[in-house]
Backbone atoms as SQL, in Angstrom:
CREATE TABLE atoms (id INTEGER PRIMARY KEY, chain TEXT, resi INTEGER, resn TEXT, atom TEXT, x REAL, y REAL, z REAL);
INSERT INTO atoms VALUES
  (1, 'A', 1, 'UNK', 'N', 33.840, -16.196, 65.220),
  (2, 'A', 1, 'UNK', 'CA', 33.330, -15.109, 66.011),
  (3, 'A', 1, 'UNK', 'C', 33.743, -13.795, 65.343),
  (4, 'A', 2, 'UNK', 'N', 32.787, -12.944, 65.134),
  (5, 'A', 2, 'UNK', 'CA', 33.065, -11.627, 64.559),
  (6, 'A', 2, 'UNK', 'C', 33.743, -10.756, 65.611),
  (7, 'A', 3, 'UNK', 'N', 34.589, -9.826, 65.150),
  (8, 'A', 3, 'UNK', 'CA', 35.220, -8.902, 66.084),
  (9, 'A', 3, 'UNK', 'C', 35.549, -7.586, 65.402),
  (10, 'A', 4, 'UNK', 'N', 35.805, -6.586, 66.224),
  (11, 'A', 4, 'UNK', 'CA', 36.124, -5.243, 65.735),
  (12, 'A', 4, 'UNK', 'C', 37.611, -4.931, 65.908),
  (13, 'A', 5, 'UNK', 'N', 38.416, -5.948, 66.101),
  (14, 'A', 5, 'UNK', 'CA', 39.812, -5.740, 66.449),
  (15, 'A', 5, 'UNK', 'C', 40.556, -4.918, 65.395),
  (16, 'A', 6, 'UNK', 'N', 40.375, -5.238, 64.139),
  (17, 'A', 6, 'UNK', 'CA', 41.074, -4.505, 63.070),
  (18, 'A', 6, 'UNK', 'C', 40.700, -3.022, 63.091),
  (19, 'A', 7, 'UNK', 'N', 39.418, -2.729, 63.263),
  (20, 'A', 7, 'UNK', 'CA', 38.951, -1.337, 63.286),
  (21, 'A', 7, 'UNK', 'C', 39.511, -0.617, 64.508),
  (22, 'A', 8, 'UNK', 'N', 39.424, -1.250, 65.666),
  (23, 'A', 8, 'UNK', 'CA', 39.934, -0.631, 66.898),
  (24, 'A', 8, 'UNK', 'C', 41.432, -0.360, 66.794),
  (25, 'A', 9, 'UNK', 'N', 42.151, -1.303, 66.222),
  (26, 'A', 9, 'UNK', 'CA', 43.600, -1.147, 66.042),
  (27, 'A', 9, 'UNK', 'C', 43.891, -0.001, 65.076),
  (28, 'A', 10, 'UNK', 'N', 43.156, 0.054, 63.974),
  (29, 'A', 10, 'UNK', 'CA', 43.373, 1.092, 62.961),
  (30, 'A', 10, 'UNK', 'C', 43.057, 2.484, 63.508),
  (31, 'A', 11, 'UNK', 'N', 42.046, 2.582, 64.355),
  (32, 'A', 11, 'UNK', 'CA', 41.698, 3.879, 64.956),
  (33, 'A', 11, 'UNK', 'C', 42.858, 4.452, 65.768),
  (34, 'A', 12, 'UNK', 'N', 43.715, 3.583, 66.252),
  (35, 'A', 12, 'UNK', 'CA', 44.863, 4.011, 67.050),
  (36, 'A', 12, 'UNK', 'C', 46.157, 4.026, 66.250),
  (37, 'A', 13, 'UNK', 'N', 46.056, 3.735, 64.958),
  (38, 'A', 13, 'UNK', 'CA', 47.218, 3.670, 64.063),
  (39, 'A', 13, 'UNK', 'C', 48.263, 2.675, 64.556),
  (40, 'A', 14, 'UNK', 'N', 47.791, 1.559, 65.125),
  (41, 'A', 14, 'UNK', 'CA', 48.689, 0.500, 65.578),
  (42, 'A', 14, 'UNK', 'C', 48.813, -0.543, 64.482),
  (43, 'A', 15, 'UNK', 'N', 50.017, -1.038, 64.311),
  (44, 'A', 15, 'UNK', 'CA', 50.205, -2.182, 63.418),
  (45, 'A', 15, 'UNK', 'C', 49.809, -3.450, 64.175),
  (46, 'A', 16, 'UNK', 'N', 49.720, -4.541, 63.450),
  (47, 'A', 16, 'UNK', 'CA', 49.455, -5.812, 64.125),
  (48, 'A', 16, 'UNK', 'C', 50.572, -6.119, 65.117),
  (49, 'A', 17, 'UNK', 'N', 51.800, -5.771, 64.762),
  (50, 'A', 17, 'UNK', 'CA', 52.934, -5.996, 65.662),
  (51, 'A', 17, 'UNK', 'C', 52.808, -5.148, 66.928),
  (52, 'A', 18, 'UNK', 'N', 52.387, -3.888, 66.779),
  (53, 'A', 18, 'UNK', 'CA', 52.180, -3.022, 67.951),
  (54, 'A', 18, 'UNK', 'C', 51.180, -3.653, 68.912),
  (55, 'A', 19, 'UNK', 'N', 50.056, -4.106, 68.361),
  (56, 'A', 19, 'UNK', 'CA', 49.022, -4.718, 69.193),
  (57, 'A', 19, 'UNK', 'C', 49.530, -6.012, 69.823),
  (58, 'A', 20, 'UNK', 'N', 50.237, -6.813, 69.054),
  (59, 'A', 20, 'UNK', 'CA', 50.773, -8.071, 69.568),
  (60, 'A', 20, 'UNK', 'C', 51.695, -7.822, 70.759),
  (61, 'A', 21, 'UNK', 'N', 52.538, -6.819, 70.660),
  (62, 'A', 21, 'UNK', 'CA', 53.447, -6.501, 71.767),
  (63, 'A', 21, 'UNK', 'C', 52.682, -6.062, 73.002),
  (64, 'A', 22, 'UNK', 'N', 51.640, -5.264, 72.820),
  (65, 'A', 22, 'UNK', 'CA', 50.831, -4.808, 73.958),
  (66, 'A', 22, 'UNK', 'C', 50.108, -5.974, 74.638),
  (67, 'A', 23, 'UNK', 'N', 49.724, -6.967, 73.842),
  (68, 'A', 23, 'UNK', 'CA', 48.994, -8.128, 74.362),
  (69, 'A', 23, 'UNK', 'C', 49.913, -9.284, 74.759),
  (70, 'A', 24, 'UNK', 'N', 51.194, -9.151, 74.408),
  (71, 'A', 24, 'UNK', 'CA', 52.178, -10.204, 74.664),
  (72, 'A', 24, 'UNK', 'C', 51.817, -11.515, 73.956),
  (73, 'A', 25, 'UNK', 'N', 51.442, -11.359, 72.683),
  (74, 'A', 25, 'UNK', 'CA', 51.178, -12.502, 71.805),
  (75, 'A', 25, 'UNK', 'C', 51.932, -12.261, 70.502),
  (76, 'A', 26, 'UNK', 'N', 51.906, -13.225, 69.607),
  (77, 'A', 26, 'UNK', 'CA', 52.581, -13.054, 68.317),
  (78, 'A', 26, 'UNK', 'C', 51.719, -12.223, 67.359),
  (79, 'A', 27, 'UNK', 'N', 52.391, -11.640, 66.366),
  (80, 'A', 27, 'UNK', 'CA', 51.664, -10.902, 65.336),
  (81, 'A', 27, 'UNK', 'C', 50.742, -11.847, 64.580),
  (82, 'A', 28, 'UNK', 'N', 51.178, -13.090, 64.411),
  (83, 'A', 28, 'UNK', 'CA', 50.357, -14.084, 63.724),
  (84, 'A', 28, 'UNK', 'C', 49.065, -14.357, 64.493),
  (85, 'A', 29, 'UNK', 'N', 49.130, -14.326, 65.815),
  (86, 'A', 29, 'UNK', 'CA', 47.918, -14.510, 66.628),
  (87, 'A', 29, 'UNK', 'C', 46.946, -13.364, 66.412),
  (88, 'A', 30, 'UNK', 'N', 47.463, -12.144, 66.381),
  (89, 'A', 30, 'UNK', 'CA', 46.605, -10.979, 66.133),
  (90, 'A', 30, 'UNK', 'C', 45.954, -11.113, 64.759),
  (91, 'A', 31, 'UNK', 'N', 46.728, -11.478, 63.756),
  (92, 'A', 31, 'UNK', 'CA', 46.183, -11.648, 62.413),
  (93, 'A', 31, 'UNK', 'C', 45.099, -12.720, 62.390),
  (94, 'A', 32, 'UNK', 'N', 45.337, -13.842, 63.054),
  (95, 'A', 32, 'UNK', 'CA', 44.361, -14.937, 63.070),
  (96, 'A', 32, 'UNK', 'C', 43.066, -14.527, 63.768),
  (97, 'A', 33, 'UNK', 'N', 43.168, -13.745, 64.827),
  (98, 'A', 33, 'UNK', 'CA', 41.962, -13.263, 65.521),
  (99, 'A', 33, 'UNK', 'C', 41.206, -12.295, 64.615),
  (100, 'A', 34, 'UNK', 'N', 41.933, -11.351, 64.018),
  (101, 'A', 34, 'UNK', 'CA', 41.286, -10.355, 63.151),
  (102, 'A', 34, 'UNK', 'C', 40.557, -10.999, 61.976),
  (103, 'A', 35, 'UNK', 'N', 41.117, -12.050, 61.430),
  (104, 'A', 35, 'UNK', 'CA', 40.515, -12.679, 60.253),
  (105, 'A', 35, 'UNK', 'C', 39.517, -13.775, 60.604),
  (106, 'A', 36, 'UNK', 'N', 39.304, -13.998, 61.905),
  (107, 'A', 36, 'UNK', 'CA', 38.315, -14.977, 62.334),
  (108, 'A', 36, 'UNK', 'C', 38.776, -16.417, 62.257),
  (109, 'A', 37, 'UNK', 'N', 40.073, -16.632, 62.040),
  (110, 'A', 37, 'UNK', 'CA', 40.593, -18.002, 61.989),
  (111, 'A', 37, 'UNK', 'C', 40.877, -18.553, 63.378),
  (112, 'A', 38, 'UNK', 'N', 40.870, -17.681, 64.382),
  (113, 'A', 38, 'UNK', 'CA', 41.188, -18.102, 65.749),
  (114, 'A', 38, 'UNK', 'C', 40.344, -17.284, 66.713),
  (115, 'A', 39, 'UNK', 'N', 39.680, -17.959, 67.635),
  (116, 'A', 39, 'UNK', 'CA', 38.945, -17.284, 68.697),
  (117, 'A', 39, 'UNK', 'C', 39.844, -17.242, 69.926),
  (118, 'A', 40, 'UNK', 'N', 40.071, -16.064, 70.482),
  (119, 'A', 40, 'UNK', 'CA', 40.988, -15.960, 71.619),
  (120, 'A', 40, 'UNK', 'C', 40.435, -16.648, 72.855),
  (121, 'A', 41, 'UNK', 'N', 41.338, -17.040, 73.736),
  (122, 'A', 41, 'UNK', 'CA', 40.927, -17.579, 75.031),
  (123, 'A', 41, 'UNK', 'C', 40.206, -16.473, 75.797),
  (124, 'A', 42, 'UNK', 'N', 39.454, -16.847, 76.805),
  (125, 'A', 42, 'UNK', 'CA', 38.748, -15.856, 77.603),
  (126, 'A', 42, 'UNK', 'C', 39.708, -14.869, 78.269),
  (127, 'A', 43, 'UNK', 'N', 40.822, -15.323, 78.869),
  (128, 'A', 43, 'UNK', 'CA', 41.750, -14.348, 79.446),
  (129, 'A', 43, 'UNK', 'C', 42.308, -13.371, 78.405),
  (130, 'A', 44, 'UNK', 'N', 42.611, -13.864, 77.196),
  (131, 'A', 44, 'UNK', 'CA', 43.099, -12.968, 76.149),
  (132, 'A', 44, 'UNK', 'C', 41.999, -12.019, 75.692),
  (133, 'A', 45, 'UNK', 'N', 40.785, -12.491, 75.584),
  (134, 'A', 45, 'UNK', 'CA', 39.666, -11.613, 75.205),
  (135, 'A', 45, 'UNK', 'C', 39.493, -10.497, 76.225),
  (136, 'A', 46, 'UNK', 'N', 39.631, -10.814, 77.508),
  (137, 'A', 46, 'UNK', 'CA', 39.556, -9.790, 78.548),
  (138, 'A', 46, 'UNK', 'C', 40.694, -8.782, 78.401),
  (139, 'A', 47, 'UNK', 'N', 41.904, -9.267, 78.121),
  (140, 'A', 47, 'UNK', 'CA', 43.047, -8.351, 77.957),
  (141, 'A', 47, 'UNK', 'C', 42.824, -7.423, 76.771),
  (142, 'A', 48, 'UNK', 'N', 42.291, -7.969, 75.687),
  (143, 'A', 48, 'UNK', 'CA', 42.012, -7.148, 74.504),
  (144, 'A', 48, 'UNK', 'C', 40.991, -6.070, 74.845),
  (145, 'A', 49, 'UNK', 'N', 39.895, -6.471, 75.465),
  (146, 'A', 49, 'UNK', 'CA', 38.840, -5.512, 75.816),
  (147, 'A', 49, 'UNK', 'C', 39.377, -4.441, 76.757),
  (148, 'A', 50, 'UNK', 'N', 40.134, -4.844, 77.759),
  (149, 'A', 50, 'UNK', 'CA', 40.684, -3.880, 78.718),
  (150, 'A', 50, 'UNK', 'C', 41.655, -2.921, 78.050),
  (151, 'A', 51, 'UNK', 'N', 42.456, -3.413, 77.118),
  (152, 'A', 51, 'UNK', 'CA', 43.407, -2.560, 76.412),
  (153, 'A', 51, 'UNK', 'C', 42.686, -1.429, 75.679),
  (154, 'A', 52, 'UNK', 'N', 41.529, -1.741, 75.108),
  (155, 'A', 52, 'UNK', 'CA', 40.767, -0.739, 74.368),
  (156, 'A', 52, 'UNK', 'C', 39.742, -0.006, 75.232),
  (157, 'A', 53, 'UNK', 'N', 39.656, -0.360, 76.519),
  (158, 'A', 53, 'UNK', 'CA', 38.709, 0.306, 77.410),
  (159, 'A', 53, 'UNK', 'C', 37.266, -0.044, 77.100),
  (160, 'A', 54, 'UNK', 'N', 37.036, -1.268, 76.626),
  (161, 'A', 54, 'UNK', 'CA', 35.703, -1.719, 76.230),
  (162, 'A', 54, 'UNK', 'C', 35.342, -3.001, 76.965),
  (163, 'A', 55, 'UNK', 'N', 34.095, -3.418, 76.813),
  (164, 'A', 55, 'UNK', 'CA', 33.694, -4.727, 77.313),
  (165, 'A', 55, 'UNK', 'C', 33.990, -5.761, 76.232),
  (166, 'A', 56, 'UNK', 'N', 34.031, -7.010, 76.616),
  (167, 'A', 56, 'UNK', 'CA', 34.241, -8.078, 75.634),
  (168, 'A', 56, 'UNK', 'C', 33.158, -8.020, 74.555),
  (169, 'A', 57, 'UNK', 'N', 31.928, -7.756, 74.961),
  (170, 'A', 57, 'UNK', 'CA', 30.819, -7.694, 74.007),
  (171, 'A', 57, 'UNK', 'C', 30.972, -6.556, 73.000),
  (172, 'A', 58, 'UNK', 'N', 31.698, -5.501, 73.384),
  (173, 'A', 58, 'UNK', 'CA', 31.932, -4.392, 72.464),
  (174, 'A', 58, 'UNK', 'C', 33.004, -4.719, 71.424),
  (175, 'A', 59, 'UNK', 'N', 33.820, -5.737, 71.701),
  (176, 'A', 59, 'UNK', 'CA', 34.887, -6.131, 70.784),
  (177, 'A', 59, 'UNK', 'C', 34.494, -7.365, 69.976),
  (178, 'A', 60, 'UNK', 'N', 33.859, -8.330, 70.634),
  (179, 'A', 60, 'UNK', 'CA', 33.540, -9.615, 70.009),
  (180, 'A', 60, 'UNK', 'C', 32.036, -9.833, 69.974),
  (181, 'A', 61, 'UNK', 'N', 31.589, -10.499, 68.913),
  (182, 'A', 61, 'UNK', 'CA', 30.175, -10.829, 68.793),
  (183, 'A', 61, 'UNK', 'C', 30.053, -12.293, 68.368),
  (184, 'A', 62, 'UNK', 'N', 29.314, -13.056, 69.136),
  (185, 'A', 62, 'UNK', 'CA', 29.154, -14.472, 68.814),
  (186, 'A', 62, 'UNK', 'C', 28.226, -14.630, 67.619),
  (187, 'A', 63, 'UNK', 'N', 28.415, -15.697, 66.830),
  (188, 'A', 63, 'UNK', 'CA', 27.532, -15.921, 65.674),
  (189, 'A', 63, 'UNK', 'C', 26.065, -16.054, 66.078),
  (190, 'A', 64, 'UNK', 'N', 25.770, -16.669, 67.237),
  (191, 'A', 64, 'UNK', 'CA', 24.376, -16.830, 67.663),
  (192, 'A', 64, 'UNK', 'C', 23.754, -15.477, 68.005),
  (193, 'A', 65, 'UNK', 'N', 24.539, -14.584, 68.589),
  (194, 'A', 65, 'UNK', 'CA', 24.029, -13.253, 68.918),
  (195, 'A', 65, 'UNK', 'C', 23.753, -12.455, 67.648),
  (196, 'A', 66, 'UNK', 'N', 24.637, -12.607, 66.661),
  (197, 'A', 66, 'UNK', 'CA', 24.473, -11.891, 65.399),
  (198, 'A', 66, 'UNK', 'C', 23.230, -12.366, 64.665),
  (199, 'A', 67, 'UNK', 'N', 22.970, -13.687, 64.649),
  (200, 'A', 67, 'UNK', 'CA', 21.814, -14.206, 63.932),
  (201, 'A', 67, 'UNK', 'C', 20.509, -13.836, 64.619),
  (202, 'A', 68, 'UNK', 'N', 20.513, -13.650, 65.943),
  (203, 'A', 68, 'UNK', 'CA', 19.297, -13.256, 66.637),
  (204, 'A', 68, 'UNK', 'C', 18.932, -11.806, 66.322),
  (205, 'A', 69, 'UNK', 'N', 19.908, -10.969, 65.955),
  (206, 'A', 69, 'UNK', 'CA', 19.635, -9.579, 65.579),
  (207, 'A', 69, 'UNK', 'C', 18.912, -9.512, 64.244),
  (208, 'A', 70, 'UNK', 'N', 19.163, -10.484, 63.389),
  (209, 'A', 70, 'UNK', 'CA', 18.564, -10.476, 62.049),
  (210, 'A', 70, 'UNK', 'C', 17.082, -10.820, 62.064),
  (211, 'A', 71, 'UNK', 'N', 16.611, -11.343, 63.163),
  (212, 'A', 71, 'UNK', 'CA', 15.204, -11.765, 63.248),
  (213, 'A', 71, 'UNK', 'C', 14.312, -10.605, 63.538);
């Protein structure tokens, strides 16, 4: 799943550790989400979106949604 987490974090000058502490997860979890190796649970996705004041759709994009845009 594509996401804007790295960009959103960088806009606030937060390190991965800063974001991890705000979300109460490990820095490794933040890294795995940013690099697409891990898709967050729905509750974590909601916490991420709420932290940035966005909707889940503004942070995450499913592969099927992305491919439908290309058509």
